[in-house]
N, CA, C and O atoms as a GROMACS GRO file, in nm:
protein
  204
    1MET      N    1   1.194   1.970   0.682
    1MET     CA    2   1.078   1.877   0.744
    1MET      C    3   1.004   1.951   0.821
    1MET      O    4   1.068   2.004   0.912
    2THR      N    5   0.924   1.968   0.820
    2THR     CA    6   0.851   2.064   0.896
    2THR      C    7   0.702   1.988   0.858
    2THR      O    8   0.685   1.894   0.781
    3ALA      N    9   0.575   2.082   0.959
    3ALA     CA   10   0.512   2.076   1.005
    3ALA      C   11   0.398   2.008   0.875
    3ALA      O   12   0.340   1.900   0.890
    4SER      N   13   0.387   2.077   0.780
    4SER     CA   14   0.340   2.093   0.642
    4SER      C   15   0.386   1.970   0.563
    4SER      O   16   0.345   1.928   0.455
    5PHE      N   17   0.488   1.918   0.648
    5PHE     CA   18   0.486   1.769   0.582
    5PHE      C   19   0.446   1.660   0.652
    5PHE      O   20   0.385   1.561   0.610
    6PHE      N   21   0.499   1.691   0.803
    6PHE     CA   22   0.361   1.557   0.906
    6PHE      C   23   0.247   1.569   0.914
    6PHE      O   24   0.189   1.461   0.918
    7VAL      N   25   0.223   1.602   0.915
    7VAL     CA   26   0.080   1.632   0.899
    7VAL      C   27   0.035   1.567   0.830
    7VAL      O   28   0.018   1.450   0.864
    8PRO      N   29  -0.006   1.609   0.700
    8PRO     CA   30  -0.084   1.578   0.587
    8PRO      C   31  -0.016   1.373   0.567
    8PRO      O   32  -0.078   1.286   0.507
    9LEU      N   33   0.078   1.360   0.618
    9LEU     CA   34   0.152   1.255   0.613
    9LEU      C   35   0.077   1.168   0.723
    9LEU      O   36  -0.010   1.087   0.694
   10LEU      N   37   0.118   1.191   0.842
   10LEU     CA   38   0.015   1.146   0.951
   10LEU      C   39  -0.128   1.118   0.911
   10LEU      O   40  -0.179   1.015   0.956
   11ALA      N   41  -0.210   1.208   0.822
   11ALA     CA   42  -0.335   1.184   0.783
   11ALA      C   43  -0.384   1.073   0.720
   11ALA      O   44  -0.466   0.985   0.745
   12LEU      N   45  -0.306   1.105   0.628
   12LEU     CA   46  -0.308   0.967   0.490
   12LEU      C   47  -0.213   0.818   0.562
   12LEU      O   48  -0.182   0.726   0.487
   13PHE      N   49  -0.184   0.814   0.682
   13PHE     CA   50  -0.172   0.691   0.776
   13PHE      C   51  -0.237   0.669   0.790
   13PHE      O   52  -0.267   0.575   0.718
   14THR      N   53  -0.346   0.711   0.888
   14THR     CA   54  -0.441   0.675   0.978
   14THR      C   55  -0.583   0.661   0.900
   14THR      O   56  -0.677   0.591   0.939
   15LEU      N   57  -0.583   0.762   0.748
   15LEU     CA   58  -0.664   0.682   0.640
   15LEU      C   59  -0.693   0.544   0.619
   15LEU      O   60  -0.784   0.464   0.602
   16LEU      N   61  -0.553   0.558   0.631
   16LEU     CA   62  -0.518   0.390   0.535
   16LEU      C   63  -0.499   0.270   0.580
   16LEU      O   64  -0.487   0.162   0.523
   17ALA      N   65  -0.496   0.324   0.774
   17ALA     CA   66  -0.497   0.257   0.847
   17ALA      C   67  -0.666   0.190   0.924
   17ALA      O   68  -0.705   0.082   0.970
   18VAL      N   69  -0.746   0.372   0.894
   18VAL     CA   70  -0.888   0.290   0.921
   18VAL      C   71  -1.007   0.253   0.836
   18VAL      O   72  -1.128   0.243   0.855
   19THR      N   73  -0.908   0.232   0.713
   19THR     CA   74  -1.002   0.180   0.600
   19THR      C   75  -0.948   0.024   0.563
   19THR      O   76  -1.014  -0.056   0.496
   20VAL      N   77  -0.820  -0.002   0.618
   20VAL     CA   78  -0.780  -0.108   0.640
   20VAL      C   79  -0.777  -0.209   0.812
   20VAL      O   80  -0.737  -0.320   0.849
   21MET      N   81  -0.825  -0.121   0.859
   21MET     CA   82  -0.931  -0.215   0.987
   21MET      C   83  -1.040  -0.255   0.955
   21MET      O   84  -1.074  -0.372   0.973
   22GLY      N   85  -1.129  -0.152   0.892
   22GLY     CA   86  -1.243  -0.198   0.808
   22GLY      C   87  -1.264  -0.296   0.717
   22GLY      O   88  -1.355  -0.379   0.703
   23ILE      N   89  -1.137  -0.265   0.640
   23ILE     CA   90  -1.156  -0.417   0.546
   23ILE      C   91  -1.149  -0.610   0.616
   23ILE      O   92  -1.192  -0.725   0.608
   24LEU      N   93  -1.081  -0.540   0.665
   24LEU     CA   94  -1.040  -0.655   0.781
   24LEU      C   95  -1.156  -0.744   0.829
   24LEU      O   96  -1.187  -0.863   0.823
   25GLY      N   97  -1.208  -0.617   0.884
   25GLY     CA   98  -1.332  -0.585   0.984
   25GLY      C   99  -1.489  -0.667   0.930
   25GLY      O  100  -1.566  -0.749   0.979
   26LYS      N  101  -1.478  -0.582   0.791
   26LYS     CA  102  -1.589  -0.681   0.690
   26LYS      C  103  -1.568  -0.840   0.672
   26LYS      O  104  -1.652  -0.917   0.718
   27PHE      N  105  -1.495  -0.870   0.629
   27PHE     CA  106  -1.437  -0.965   0.615
   27PHE      C  107  -1.429  -1.053   0.753
   27PHE      O  108  -1.475  -1.166   0.739
   28GLU      N  109  -1.401  -1.037   0.826
   28GLU     CA  110  -1.405  -1.079   0.975
   28GLU      C  111  -1.536  -1.138   0.981
   28GLU      O  112  -1.542  -1.261   0.982
   29ILE      N  113  -1.676  -1.049   0.987
   29ILE     CA  114  -1.824  -1.037   1.014
   29ILE      C  115  -1.874  -1.154   0.944
   29ILE      O  116  -1.944  -1.248   0.981
   30GLU      N  117  -1.794  -1.110   0.788
   30GLU     CA  118  -1.875  -1.215   0.690
   30GLU      C  119  -1.868  -1.382   0.682
   30GLU      O  120  -1.944  -1.468   0.638
   31ARG      N  121  -1.708  -1.381   0.760
   31ARG     CA  122  -1.649  -1.551   0.854
   31ARG      C  123  -1.752  -1.622   0.943
   31ARG      O  124  -1.788  -1.739   0.940
   32LYS      N  125  -1.812  -1.462   1.069
   32LYS     CA  126  -1.866  -1.589   1.145
   32LYS      C  127  -2.014  -1.538   1.079
   32LYS      O  128  -2.088  -1.541   1.178
   33LEU      N  129  -2.083  -1.501   0.983
   33LEU     CA  130  -2.203  -1.479   0.940
   33LEU      C  131  -2.237  -1.660   0.878
   33LEU      O  132  -2.314  -1.749   0.912
   34ASP      N  133  -2.131  -1.647   0.773
   34ASP     CA  134  -2.124  -1.820   0.673
   34ASP      C  135  -2.056  -1.947   0.790
   34ASP      O  136  -2.010  -2.050   0.739
   35ASP      N  137  -2.054  -1.929   0.959
   35ASP     CA  138  -1.999  -2.029   1.039
   35ASP      C  139  -2.116  -2.091   1.054
   35ASP      O  140  -2.184  -2.021   1.130
   36PRO      N  141  -2.191  -2.211   1.014
   36PRO     CA  142  -2.270  -2.221   1.130
   36PRO      C  143  -2.290  -2.286   1.302
   36PRO      O  144  -2.374  -2.308   1.389
   37ASN      N  145  -2.093  -2.300   1.257
   37ASN     CA  146  -2.042  -2.325   1.465
   37ASN      C  147  -2.052  -2.243   1.589
   37ASN      O  148  -2.057  -2.281   1.706
   38ASP      N  149  -2.055  -2.071   1.519
   38ASP     CA  150  -2.007  -1.970   1.571
   38ASP      C  151  -2.129  -2.007   1.666
   38ASP      O  152  -2.215  -2.095   1.656
   39PRO      N  153  -2.098  -1.875   1.793
   39PRO     CA  154  -2.231  -1.922   1.885
   39PRO      C  155  -2.309  -1.770   1.825
   39PRO      O  156  -2.248  -1.665   1.804
   40LYS      N  157  -2.434  -1.789   1.809
   40LYS     CA  158  -2.518  -1.697   1.801
   40LYS      C  159  -2.501  -1.577   1.936
   40LYS      O  160  -2.468  -1.600   2.053
   41SER      N  161  -2.530  -1.473   1.885
   41SER     CA  162  -2.506  -1.365   1.983
   41SER      C  163  -2.622  -1.372   2.119
   41SER      O  164  -2.711  -1.454   2.095
   42ALA      N  165  -2.638  -1.302   2.255
   42ALA     CA  166  -2.714  -1.273   2.345
   42ALA      C  167  -2.852  -1.256   2.231
   42ALA      O  168  -2.938  -1.331   2.183
   43LEU      N  169  -2.820  -1.124   2.223
   43LEU     CA  170  -2.916  -0.993   2.175
   43LEU      C  171  -2.998  -1.054   2.045
   43LEU      O  172  -3.105  -1.004   2.010
   44ALA      N  173  -2.948  -1.149   1.987
   44ALA     CA  174  -3.009  -1.200   1.840
   44ALA      C  175  -3.166  -1.241   1.868
   44ALA      O  176  -3.225  -1.263   1.974
   45LYS      N  177  -3.206  -1.243   1.743
   45LYS     CA  178  -3.356  -1.311   1.766
   45LYS      C  179  -3.361  -1.472   1.736
   45LYS      O  180  -3.461  -1.543   1.748
   46ASP      N  181  -3.234  -1.511   1.695
   46ASP     CA  182  -3.209  -1.647   1.711
   46ASP      C  183  -3.082  -1.709   1.787
   46ASP      O  184  -3.044  -1.823   1.763
   47GLY      N  185  -3.029  -1.637   1.866
   47GLY     CA  186  -3.001  -1.668   2.013
   47GLY      C  187  -3.015  -1.761   2.108
   47GLY      O  188  -3.093  -1.849   2.073
   48PRO      N  189  -2.960  -1.778   2.238
   48PRO     CA  190  -2.950  -1.874   2.316
   48PRO      C  191  -3.081  -1.821   2.473
   48PRO      O  192  -3.100  -1.839   2.593
   49SER      N  193  -3.117  -1.773   2.392
   49SER     CA  194  -3.256  -1.650   2.469
   49SER      C  195  -3.352  -1.659   2.417
   49SER      O  196  -3.443  -1.641   2.498
   50GLY      N  197  -3.381  -1.673   2.339
   50GLY     CA  198  -3.487  -1.716   2.213
   50GLY      C  199  -3.591  -1.584   2.240
   50GLY      O  200  -3.708  -1.620   2.254
   51ALA      N  201  -3.573  -1.467   2.248
   51ALA     CA  202  -3.647  -1.362   2.299
   51ALA      C  203  -3.696  -1.321   2.135
   51ALA      O  204  -3.771  -1.225   2.115
   0.00000   0.00000   0.00000
């Protein structure tokens, strides 16, 4: 068990974690976009500031 074993293993786990977080974030964004009761961002064109 040397570094030549652990470094690729850690790299693969890191890639897997980033991929899972990206997929979960995508679904969270889509859920918020489909929810009419979710408040709009203050920076959004149709947000509460009306800018």
